[in-house]
N, C-alpha and C positions, 0 to 999 in steps of 0.2 A: 348558060347551059350547065356549067360545072358548079357555079357558085350561086345557085338560086336561093333567094331569101325564104327561109322557112316560116310558116305561119305560127305565131306564138299562141299557144292554147291558153284561153282564159276561161274562167268559170263564173257561174251566177247561181244564186240560191234558187234551186228548182222547186222548193216547197213554198216560196213566197213570191217568185217572179215567173212570168210566162213570156216567151219570145213572141213579138208581134211586129208587123209592118204597118206603120201609120201612113196612109196615102191621102193626098189632098184631092178632093173632087174637082176643084177648079183647075189646078195646074198640073196634076198628075205626079207631083213630086212624091217620092217614097223615102221614108226614113225607117231604118231597122232599129229596134231597141227592145226594152223589156217593160212589161206592164206589171205593176205591183198588184197582187191579187187582193190585198186587204184594203188599200186606199184607192186603187184605180189610177195612180199616178204613172205617167209614161216617162221612162228614162231613155233619151236618145243615145245611140251608139255610133251609127254611121249612115251616110247617105247612100241610097241604092239607086244607081244609074242604069245598070244592066244586069244580066244574069250572072256575070262574073263577080260583081259586087255581092250579090246574094249568096253565091257559092262560097265566097271568102268569109262572109258573116257566119254561115253555117259551119264552116270548117274551123273557124276561130273559137266558136263557143260549143262545138261538138253537138250540133243540132241535127237530128235526122227527121225526115218527113216534111210535110207542108207546114208553113207558118201562117197563122191567121192574119188577115188584113183588117184594120180598123180604119174608119173614115171620120 
């Protein structure tokens, strides 16, 4: 209550990277990360198990709005 852990703000290169969620069609596993716009390479950041994990990912990287899903 009094000593809540603060989320550490991190940044990413907004001109070269785009936040996306990579989802598996077979298992439904979701991984949040960044897709390089020039090469198309995906950099994994964290596993998304529920809406709380997604909210933490958005808060950590200061992302507003919806995030695109890729399969």
